[in-house]
C-alpha positions as CSV (number, residue, x, y, z in Angstrom):
1,M,2.2,-42.2,-23.5
2,G,-1.5,-43.1,-24.5
3,R,-3.3,-41.1,-27.0
4,G,-5.8,-40.1,-24.3
5,V,-3.2,-38.8,-22.0
6,F,-1.5,-36.9,-24.9
7,N,-4.8,-35.3,-25.7
8,R,-5.4,-34.2,-22.2
9,L,-1.9,-32.8,-22.0
10,V,-2.5,-30.8,-25.2
11,I,-5.7,-29.3,-23.7
12,V,-3.9,-28.4,-20.4
13,L,-1.1,-26.7,-22.3
14,A,-3.5,-24.8,-24.5
15,F,-5.5,-23.7,-21.5
16,L,-2.3,-22.5,-19.8
17,A,-1.4,-20.5,-23.0
18,L,-4.9,-19.0,-22.9
19,V,-4.5,-18.0,-19.2
20,A,-1.1,-16.5,-20.0
21,A,-2.5,-14.6,-23.0
22,V,-5.5,-13.3,-21.0
23,S,-3.4,-12.3,-18.0
24,G,-1.0,-10.5,-20.4
25,G,-3.9,-8.5,-21.8
26,V,-5.2,-7.8,-18.4
27,W,-1.6,-6.7,-17.3
28,R,-1.3,-4.4,-20.4
29,Y,-4.7,-2.9,-19.9
30,G,-4.2,-2.3,-16.2
31,Y,-0.7,-1.0,-16.8
32,V,-2.1,1.6,-19.3
33,Q,-5.0,2.5,-17.0
34,A,-2.6,3.0,-14.1
35,L,-0.2,5.0,-16.3
36,T,-3.2,7.2,-17.2
37,Q,-3.9,8.0,-13.6
38,L,-0.1,8.5,-13.0
39,A,0.0,10.8,-16.0
40,R,-2.7,12.9,-14.5
41,Q,-0.8,13.1,-11.2
42,G,2.4,14.0,-13.0
43,A,0.7,16.7,-15.0
44,V,-0.6,18.2,-11.8
45,D,2.9,18.0,-10.1
46,L,4.5,19.5,-13.2
47,A,1.9,22.3,-13.3
48,L,2.5,23.1,-9.6
49,A,6.3,23.1,-10.1
50,S,6.0,25.2,-13.2
51,D,3.7,27.8,-11.6
52,R,6.0,28.0,-8.7
53,L,9.0,28.6,-10.7
54,T,7.2,31.1,-12.9
55,G,5.9,32.9,-9.9
56,Q,9.4,33.1,-8.4
57,L,10.9,34.5,-11.5
58,Q,8.0,37.1,-11.7
59,R,9.4,38.7,-8.7
60,Y,12.5,39.5,-10.4
61,R,10.7,40.7,-13.6
62,E,8.6,43.2,-11.5
63,L,11.8,44.2,-9.6
64,S,13.6,45.1,-12.9
65,V,10.6,47.2,-14.1
66,L,10.1,49.1,-10.8
67,T,13.8,49.7,-10.5
68,A,14.0,51.2,-14.0
69,D,11.3,53.8,-13.0
70,R,13.4,55.4,-10.2
71,G,14.9,58.8,-10.7
72,E,18.3,57.8,-9.4
73,V,18.7,55.3,-12.2
74,T,18.2,57.9,-14.8
75,Q,20.6,60.2,-13.1
76,A,23.3,57.4,-12.9
77,I,23.0,56.7,-16.6
78,R,23.6,60.3,-17.3
79,G,26.7,60.2,-15.0
80,Q,25.4,61.6,-11.9
81,N,25.3,60.3,-8.3
82,A,27.0,57.0,-9.4
83,A,28.2,56.1,-6.0
84,S,24.9,56.4,-4.4
85,V,23.2,54.4,-7.1
86,K,25.7,51.6,-6.5
87,A,24.7,51.5,-2.7
88,L,21.1,51.5,-3.9
89,L,21.6,48.5,-6.3
90,L,23.5,46.6,-3.5
91,D,20.6,47.2,-1.1
92,I,18.1,46.0,-3.6
93,A,20.1,42.9,-4.3
94,D,20.6,42.0,-0.6
95,K,16.8,42.5,0.3
96,T,15.6,40.5,-2.8
97,A,18.2,37.8,-2.8
98,A,19.0,38.7,-6.4
99,L,22.4,37.4,-7.8
100,D,23.1,40.9,-9.2
101,V,21.4,44.1,-10.2
102,M,23.2,46.1,-13.0
103,L,22.7,49.5,-14.7
104,V,23.5,49.5,-18.3
105,D,23.7,52.6,-20.6
106,R,22.6,53.0,-24.2
107,T,25.7,51.4,-25.6
108,G,25.3,48.2,-23.5
109,R,28.0,49.1,-21.0
110,V,27.6,48.3,-17.3
111,V,27.5,51.8,-15.6
112,Q,27.0,50.4,-12.0
113,A,26.3,46.9,-10.5
114,A,25.5,45.7,-7.0
115,R,28.1,42.8,-7.0
116,S,30.0,42.8,-10.2
117,D,32.4,45.4,-11.6
118,A,31.4,48.3,-13.9
119,G,32.5,48.5,-17.5
120,A,31.4,45.1,-18.7
121,D,29.9,45.0,-22.2
122,L,26.4,43.5,-22.4
123,S,25.5,45.0,-25.8
124,Q,25.5,41.5,-27.5
125,T,23.2,39.8,-25.0
126,V,19.7,39.0,-26.1
127,Y,18.0,40.6,-23.1
128,V,19.9,43.9,-23.3
129,R,19.3,44.3,-27.0
130,R,15.6,43.7,-26.5
131,A,15.5,46.2,-23.7
132,M,17.2,48.8,-25.9
133,Q,14.3,48.3,-28.3
134,G,11.9,49.5,-25.6
135,A,10.6,46.0,-24.6
136,L,11.3,43.8,-21.6
137,G,14.2,41.5,-22.2
138,W,14.8,38.1,-20.6
139,A,17.2,35.2,-21.0
140,H,19.1,32.6,-18.9
141,G,22.7,31.6,-18.7
142,L,25.9,31.6,-16.6
143,S,26.8,34.7,-14.7
144,R,30.4,35.1,-15.8
145,P,31.7,37.4,-12.9
146,L,29.9,35.2,-10.3
147,A,30.1,31.8,-12.3
148,A,26.5,30.9,-11.3
149,R,23.3,30.0,-13.1
150,A,21.1,33.1,-13.6
151,Y,17.9,34.2,-15.1
152,Y,18.2,37.8,-16.4
153,Y,15.4,40.4,-16.8
154,A,16.3,43.7,-18.5
155,A,13.8,46.5,-18.2
156,P,14.3,49.7,-20.4
157,V,15.0,53.0,-18.8
158,F,13.2,56.0,-20.6
159,D,14.1,59.8,-20.4
160,G,11.4,62.5,-20.4
161,Q,10.9,62.2,-24.1
162,S,10.2,58.3,-23.9
163,K,13.5,57.5,-25.4
164,V,15.5,54.5,-24.2
165,I,18.7,55.7,-22.5
166,G,19.6,52.4,-20.8
167,A,18.4,49.3,-18.9
168,V,18.2,47.8,-15.5
169,V,19.2,44.1,-15.5
170,V,18.2,41.9,-12.6
171,A,20.0,38.6,-12.4
172,A,17.9,36.0,-10.5
173,N,19.9,33.3,-8.6
174,I,18.6,29.9,-9.9
175,A,20.4,28.0,-7.1
176,G,18.6,30.1,-4.5
177,I,15.2,29.4,-6.3
178,E,16.0,25.6,-6.3
179,W,16.9,25.6,-2.6
180,D,13.4,25.2,-1.3
181,W,12.5,22.1,-3.6
182,V,15.8,20.3,-4.2
183,G,15.2,16.6,-3.5
184,G,11.4,16.7,-3.6
185,N,9.3,14.2,-5.4
186,P,8.9,13.7,-8.3
187,A,12.0,14.6,-10.3
188,V,11.3,17.8,-12.1
189,F,13.6,19.7,-14.6
190,F,13.4,22.5,-17.0
191,T,15.2,22.5,-20.3
192,D,15.9,25.3,-22.6
193,Q,15.5,25.4,-26.5
194,A,18.9,23.6,-26.8
195,G,17.6,20.8,-24.9
196,E,20.0,21.5,-21.9
197,V,18.7,21.2,-18.3
198,F,19.1,24.5,-16.6
199,I,16.8,24.1,-13.5
200,S,16.0,20.8,-11.6
201,N,15.3,19.6,-8.1
202,R,17.9,16.8,-8.9
203,S,21.4,18.4,-9.0
204,E,22.7,15.4,-11.1
205,L,20.5,16.6,-14.0
206,V,21.8,20.1,-14.2
207,F,23.6,20.9,-17.7
208,W,22.7,17.6,-19.2
209,R,21.9,18.1,-22.8
210,R,19.3,16.4,-25.0
211,P,20.8,16.0,-28.5
212,A,18.9,16.2,-31.6
213,G,17.1,12.9,-32.6
214,Q,17.4,11.3,-29.2
215,A,14.7,11.0,-26.7
216,G,16.8,11.0,-23.5
217,L,19.2,13.1,-21.7
218,V,22.9,12.7,-22.4
219,P,25.3,13.4,-19.5
220,P,28.5,15.4,-19.7
221,V,31.6,13.9,-21.2
222,G,33.0,11.2,-19.1
223,Q,29.8,9.9,-17.8
224,A,27.5,7.4,-19.5
225,P,24.6,6.1,-17.4
226,D,22.3,3.6,-19.0
227,F,19.3,4.9,-20.8
228,D,16.5,3.5,-22.9
229,S,12.9,4.5,-23.6
230,Y,9.8,2.8,-25.1
231,F,6.2,3.6,-25.5
232,Q,3.4,2.0,-23.7
233,G,0.3,3.1,-25.6
234,R,0.6,6.9,-25.8
235,F,2.9,7.1,-22.8
236,E,6.7,7.3,-23.0
237,V,8.5,5.4,-20.4
238,W,12.2,6.0,-19.7
239,Q,14.5,3.2,-18.4
240,L,17.2,4.9,-16.4
241,G,20.3,3.8,-14.5
242,W,21.1,7.2,-12.9
243,G,21.6,6.5,-9.2
244,P,19.2,6.1,-6.2
245,Y,17.6,9.5,-6.5
246,L,16.0,9.0,-9.8
247,P,13.4,6.1,-10.7
248,Q,14.6,3.0,-12.6
249,N,11.6,3.2,-14.8
250,A,9.7,6.5,-15.1
251,L,6.8,8.0,-17.0
252,H,8.1,11.0,-19.0
253,I,5.8,14.1,-19.1
254,T,6.5,17.5,-20.7
255,R,4.8,21.0,-20.6
256,E,5.8,24.0,-22.7
257,L,6.5,27.3,-20.7
258,P,6.8,29.9,-23.3
259,V,6.5,32.7,-20.8
260,I,9.9,31.9,-19.4
261,G,11.4,30.1,-22.4
262,F,11.7,26.6,-20.8
263,T,10.1,23.2,-21.3
264,G,9.0,21.6,-18.0
265,E,9.5,17.9,-17.7
266,V,8.8,15.3,-14.9
267,L,9.8,11.7,-14.3
268,M,7.1,9.8,-12.5
269,D,8.1,6.4,-10.9
270,V,6.0,3.7,-12.7
271,R,6.6,1.0,-9.9
272,P,3.2,1.5,-8.4
273,A,1.6,1.3,-11.7
274,R,3.4,-2.0,-12.5
275,R,2.6,-3.4,-9.1
276,L,-1.1,-2.6,-9.6
277,A,-1.1,-4.2,-13.1
278,R,0.7,-7.3,-11.7
279,L,-2.0,-7.7,-8.9
280,Q,-4.8,-7.5,-11.4
281,A,-3.2,-9.9,-13.9
282,S,-2.4,-12.3,-11.0
283,A,-6.0,-12.2,-9.7
284,V,-7.3,-12.9,-13.2
285,A,-4.9,-15.7,-13.7
286,A,-5.8,-17.2,-10.3
287,L,-9.5,-17.1,-11.1
288,F,-8.9,-18.8,-14.5
289,L,-6.7,-21.4,-13.0
290,A,-9.1,-22.2,-10.3
291,F,-12.0,-22.5,-12.7
292,G,-9.9,-24.5,-15.0
293,A,-8.8,-26.8,-12.2
294,L,-12.4,-27.4,-11.2
295,L,-13.5,-28.0,-14.7
296,F,-10.5,-30.5,-15.3
297,L,-11.4,-32.4,-12.1
298,A,-15.1,-32.6,-13.1
299,T,-14.2,-33.7,-16.6
300,E,-11.7,-36.3,-15.3
301,R,-14.4,-37.6,-12.9
302,R,-16.9,-37.9,-15.6
303,R,-14.5,-39.5,-17.9
304,T,-13.5,-42.1,-15.2
305,L,-17.2,-42.8,-14.5
306,A,-17.8,-43.3,-18.2
307,E,-15.0,-45.7,-18.5
308,A,-16.1,-47.6,-15.4
309,N,-19.6,-47.6,-16.8
310,A,-18.4,-48.9,-20.2
311,Q,-16.4,-51.6,-18.6
312,L,-19.3,-52.6,-16.4
313,E,-21.6,-52.7,-19.5
314,A,-19.1,-54.9,-21.4
315,R,-18.9,-57.3,-18.6
316,V,-22.7,-57.4,-18.2
317,A,-23.0,-58.1,-21.9
318,A,-20.4,-60.8,-21.7
319,R,-22.1,-62.4,-18.7
320,T,-25.5,-62.2,-20.4
321,A,-24.1,-64.0,-23.5
322,E,-22.7,-66.7,-21.4
323,L,-25.9,-67.0,-19.4
324,E,-27.8,-68.0,-22.5
325,D,-25.3,-71.0,-22.9
326,T,-25.8,-72.9,-19.8
327,N,-27.6,-72.8,-16.5
328,T,-24.3,-73.3,-14.6
329,Q,-22.7,-70.3,-16.3
330,L,-25.9,-68.4,-15.3
331,R,-25.4,-69.2,-11.6
332,A,-21.7,-68.3,-11.9
333,Q,-22.4,-65.0,-13.5
334,A,-25.1,-64.2,-11.1
335,K,-22.7,-64.8,-8.2
336,E,-20.0,-62.6,-9.7
337,R,-22.6,-59.9,-10.2
338,E,-23.7,-60.0,-6.5
339,Q,-20.0,-59.7,-5.6
340,A,-19.6,-56.7,-7.8
341,Q,-22.6,-55.0,-6.3
342,T,-21.2,-55.7,-2.8
343,A,-17.9,-54.2,-3.9
344,L,-19.8,-51.2,-5.3
345,A,-21.8,-50.7,-2.1
346,R,-18.6,-50.9,-0.1
347,A,-17.0,-48.2,-2.3
348,Q,-20.0,-46.0,-1.8
349,S,-19.8,-46.4,1.8
350,D,-16.0,-45.6,1.8
351,L,-16.8,-42.4,-0.1
352,V,-19.3,-41.3,2.4
353,Q,-16.8,-42.0,5.2
354,A,-14.1,-40.1,3.4
355,G,-16.4,-37.1,3.0
356,K,-17.1,-37.2,6.8
357,L,-13.4,-37.4,7.6
358,S,-12.7,-34.4,5.3
359,A,-15.4,-32.4,7.0
360,L,-13.8,-33.2,10.5
361,G,-10.4,-32.2,9.2
362,Q,-11.6,-28.8,8.2
363,M,-13.3,-28.4,11.6
364,S,-10.2,-29.4,13.5
365,A,-8.3,-26.3,12.5
366,G,-11.0,-24.0,14.0
367,I,-11.5,-26.2,17.1
368,S,-7.7,-26.4,17.9
369,H,-7.4,-22.5,17.6
370,E,-10.4,-21.9,19.9
371,L,-9.3,-24.5,22.5
372,N,-5.7,-23.5,22.7
373,Q,-6.1,-20.9,25.4
374,P,-8.3,-22.9,27.8
375,L,-5.9,-25.9,27.4
376,M,-3.0,-23.7,28.3
377,A,-4.9,-22.5,31.4
378,I,-5.7,-26.1,32.4
379,R,-2.0,-27.0,32.1
380,S,-1.0,-24.0,34.2
381,F,-3.6,-24.8,36.9
382,A,-2.6,-28.6,36.8
383,E,1.2,-27.7,37.3
384,N,0.3,-25.3,40.0
385,G,-2.0,-27.9,41.8
386,A,0.8,-30.4,41.7
387,Q,3.2,-27.8,43.4
388,F,0.5,-27.0,46.0
389,M,0.3,-30.8,46.8
390,E,4.0,-30.9,47.2
391,R,4.0,-28.0,49.6
392,G,1.2,-29.5,51.6
393,K,-1.5,-27.1,50.6
394,P,-4.3,-29.4,49.5
395,E,-6.9,-26.6,49.7
396,R,-5.1,-24.6,47.1
397,A,-4.7,-27.6,44.9
398,G,-8.5,-28.3,45.3
399,E,-9.1,-24.7,44.0
400,N,-7.0,-25.3,41.0
401,L,-8.9,-28.7,40.3
402,I,-12.3,-26.8,40.6
403,R,-10.8,-24.2,38.0
404,I,-9.8,-27.0,35.7
405,S,-13.4,-28.6,36.0
406,D,-14.7,-25.2,35.1
407,L,-12.4,-24.8,32.2
408,A,-13.4,-28.2,30.8
409,R,-17.1,-27.3,31.0
410,R,-16.2,-24.1,29.3
411,M,-14.3,-26.0,26.5
412,G,-17.4,-28.0,26.0
413,R,-19.5,-24.9,25.6
414,I,-16.7,-23.5,23.2
415,I,-16.9,-26.7,21.0
416,K,-20.8,-26.4,20.9
417,N,-20.6,-22.8,19.9
418,L,-18.0,-23.4,17.3
419,R,-20.0,-26.2,15.8
420,A,-23.0,-23.8,15.7
421,F,-21.0,-21.1,14.2
422,A,-19.6,-23.5,11.5
423,K,-23.2,-24.4,10.6
424,Q,-24.1,-20.7,10.5
425,E,-26.4,-21.2,13.5
426,S,-26.5,-19.4,16.8
427,E,-28.0,-19.9,20.1
428,P,-30.8,-17.6,21.2
429,L,-29.2,-14.4,22.5
430,S,-29.5,-13.5,26.1
431,R,-28.5,-10.9,28.6
432,V,-24.7,-10.9,29.3
433,D,-22.7,-9.0,31.8
434,L,-20.0,-7.4,29.8
435,V,-17.9,-6.8,33.0
436,A,-18.0,-10.4,34.0
437,V,-17.1,-11.6,30.4
438,L,-14.1,-9.2,30.5
439,D,-13.2,-10.5,33.9
440,S,-13.3,-14.1,32.7
441,A,-11.2,-13.3,29.6
442,L,-8.6,-11.4,31.5
443,E,-8.5,-14.3,34.1
444,L,-7.6,-16.7,31.3
445,M,-5.1,-14.4,29.6
446,Q,-3.4,-13.2,32.8
447,P,-0.7,-15.9,33.0
448,G,0.2,-15.4,29.4
449,M,0.4,-11.6,29.9
450,D,2.6,-12.0,33.0
451,Q,4.9,-14.5,31.2
452,A,5.3,-12.0,28.3
453,G,5.9,-9.0,30.6
454,V,2.7,-7.1,29.6
455,V,1.2,-4.4,31.7
456,L,-2.5,-4.2,31.8
457,N,-4.4,-0.9,32.2
458,Y,-8.0,-1.7,32.8
459,A,-10.5,0.8,34.2
460,R,-13.1,-1.7,35.4
461,S,-16.7,-0.8,35.9
462,D,-17.9,-1.2,39.4
463,H,-21.5,-2.1,38.2
464,P,-22.7,-4.8,35.7
465,I,-23.1,-3.7,32.1
466,W,-25.8,-5.8,30.3
467,V,-25.4,-6.3,26.6
468,R,-27.1,-8.5,24.0
469,G,-25.1,-11.7,23.1
470,G,-23.7,-15.0,24.3
471,E,-21.3,-15.3,27.1
472,V,-19.0,-18.0,25.7
473,R,-18.7,-16.6,22.3
474,L,-18.3,-12.9,23.6
475,S,-15.6,-14.1,25.9
476,Q,-13.8,-15.9,23.1
477,V,-13.8,-12.5,21.1
478,F,-11.9,-10.7,23.9
479,I,-9.6,-13.6,24.4
480,N,-8.7,-13.6,20.7
481,L,-8.1,-9.8,20.7
482,I,-6.0,-9.8,24.0
483,S,-4.0,-12.8,22.7
484,N,-3.3,-11.1,19.4
485,A,-2.2,-8.0,21.2
486,V,0.2,-10.0,23.5
487,D,1.8,-11.7,20.4
488,A,2.1,-8.5,18.5
489,M,4.2,-6.9,21.3
490,D,6.7,-9.8,21.3
491,Q,9.5,-7.4,20.0
492,S,8.2,-4.2,21.5
493,V,10.3,-2.5,24.2
494,E,7.2,-1.1,25.9
495,K,4.5,-3.9,26.4
496,S,1.2,-2.6,27.6
497,I,-2.6,-3.3,26.9
498,E,-5.2,-0.6,27.7
499,I,-8.9,-1.7,27.9
500,S,-11.7,0.8,28.3
501,I,-15.5,0.8,28.1
502,K,-17.4,3.7,26.7
503,E,-21.1,3.7,27.7
504,G,-23.9,5.2,25.6
505,D,-26.7,4.0,23.4
506,L,-24.1,1.6,22.0
507,L,-21.3,0.2,24.2
508,V,-17.8,0.3,22.7
509,V,-15.0,-1.8,24.2
510,S,-11.5,-0.6,23.2
511,I,-8.4,-2.8,23.4
512,C,-5.1,-0.9,22.5
513,D,-1.6,-2.1,22.5
514,T,1.9,-0.8,22.0
515,G,2.9,-3.1,19.2
516,P,4.0,-2.4,15.6
517,G,0.4,-1.9,14.3
518,I,-1.7,-3.5,11.6
519,D,-0.1,-3.8,8.1
520,M,-3.4,-4.0,6.2
521,P,-6.4,-2.9,8.4
522,D,-8.9,-3.6,5.6
523,K,-7.9,-7.3,5.4
524,V,-7.3,-8.1,9.0
525,F,-10.6,-9.9,9.4
526,D,-10.2,-12.0,6.2
527,P,-10.1,-15.8,6.8
528,F,-6.5,-17.1,7.0
529,Y,-4.9,-13.6,6.9
530,T,-2.1,-13.6,9.6
531,T,1.3,-11.8,10.0
532,K,2.6,-14.5,12.3
533,E,5.6,-16.6,11.3
534,V,4.9,-19.8,9.3
535,G,4.9,-22.8,11.6
536,A,3.8,-20.8,14.7
537,S,1.1,-22.5,16.9
538,E,-1.4,-19.6,16.4
539,G,-0.6,-18.6,12.9
540,M,-3.8,-20.0,11.1
541,G,-5.4,-16.5,10.6
542,L,-8.9,-17.8,11.8
543,G,-9.2,-15.9,15.2
544,L,-10.2,-12.5,13.9
545,S,-12.4,-13.9,11.2
546,I,-14.3,-16.0,13.8
547,S,-14.5,-13.0,16.1
548,Y,-15.9,-10.9,13.3
549,G,-18.8,-13.4,12.6
550,I,-19.6,-13.7,16.4
551,V,-19.8,-9.9,16.9
552,Q,-22.0,-9.5,13.8
553,S,-24.3,-12.3,15.0
554,F,-24.9,-10.2,18.2
555,G,-25.8,-7.1,16.0
556,G,-22.5,-5.4,16.7
557,E,-19.4,-4.4,14.9
558,I,-15.7,-4.9,15.3
559,R,-13.0,-2.6,13.8
560,G,-9.2,-2.6,13.7
561,A,-7.2,0.6,13.2
562,N,-3.7,2.0,13.9
563,T,-2.8,4.6,16.6
564,P,0.4,6.5,17.2
565,S,1.4,3.9,19.7
566,G,0.3,0.7,18.1
567,A,-3.0,-1.1,17.2
568,M,-6.5,-0.6,18.5
569,F,-9.6,-2.9,18.1
570,T,-13.0,-1.7,19.1
571,V,-16.0,-3.9,19.7
572,Q,-19.4,-2.2,19.4
573,L,-22.3,-4.0,21.2
574,E,-26.0,-3.4,21.7
575,R,-27.4,-2.8,25.1
576,W,-29.9,-5.3,26.5
577,D,-33.4,-4.0,26.2
578,E,-35.9,-5.8,28.4
579,G,-38.7,-4.6,26.2
580,N,-37.2,-5.9,22.9
581,N,-35.1,-9.0,23.6
582,T,-35.9,-11.1,20.6
């Protein structure tokens, strides 16, 4: 390996390392920015879930306070009408979906309850002790008689002298509160002061405990799912392996809820953020690599020319020194120089010819795409003509030959228009009958539609509709749209194309199909964008791009969108104005 080759290799490797570093920086910056947006969305989702939970629990808080003010409750605590109070508590529990409603006396003993048995001792519970002090008590835990998660509210009951004589305890059914939002996105859970998950829209998280000094949740004994976490900037990202209903990598966001004694937490899937960061980094890397490739090619070309020039100068110097020796050597050197000039001129001519061939190669893709449909029609008419001749119907064969001749002339006009389009030139616009253009396009496409089993629904106008444009180019636009619709419905059960014309100040032609729709409507008119299989005869992705340029040259617009039944393309054209036809 020469020193020059080694130096160039070092430069290329250094450039690739620089591109990798810049792309990594762009990825990190884009990832952090995407996480910022994701964090905002997660904070909003967590706030909505927290407000929803707080509001649902608030109902039971108000229920306990209102029930404590009832006269029947005071009488029951004093030992009066106990049976009627039990019926009242059961009625309240049934109508409010409460897990239980209990009446507790001053000692903390359950006097009556809607669903549990009387006599239980609640004097050591936090919520009852607080209620006996004259304040509203609240706590959460497992309802022992019913073995269910519950959130308790205890409202004090006062006598006529404002002394606490007991409390009304309302147990809210946490499972019932979770029912409406189980399985929703994103994953939300609420932990108590001990770090245990008590409420969640993912059942697999319930009762998982967060131990001290560890950032993640720890499952019950016997389960050990994968867990790890890291910080990306100021954001904490959890790496999980907890099943299909939780994200593999999630942004962790928390919110304190002192009103109900919980900490709200949410896990936001970071896959969209990573995807966006990768796209940004890939775009930057592609831009740098393209620029580097162009710079490398330019440098290599300049180096090659410099080496050739240096060699030429060395030869000229050698020949000049020899010319000073003898006249014979002068003639020989002059002859060699003439040969070198002839070779240089031939090389320059070859370079020009190569440039022409390259341009023709670039044009051939567009020409082959534009002439495919007429060529198919010519083949069909030729085959039909041969069959008519075999059947002794020369007049029908003659009609097919006339159509082939028309199509050949039409192909000539298409080539002329494609050449003008490639040079960003256009023929003068003229008055064109839109109905006749659609008839011509449908005539070319009818054999293909029949072969594919496509049903055409076309409300043809019974009068000419004059628009501003070019007949051949406008026909090519509709051929492209109809051909794409037929190809898109290849796997569809129902195959139909609906064409309609909406008249007004601007004419709008709509072409709807029953295919799968458009994956990316905003990119469908980009050059070389295609959803067809690699190797297909029509998979170059130039048809819609060329159609877009043709319609714009007419002063119109073309759009693509999805409908409930498939895809819809609309072509908006200007009416022909006799007073302003420039």
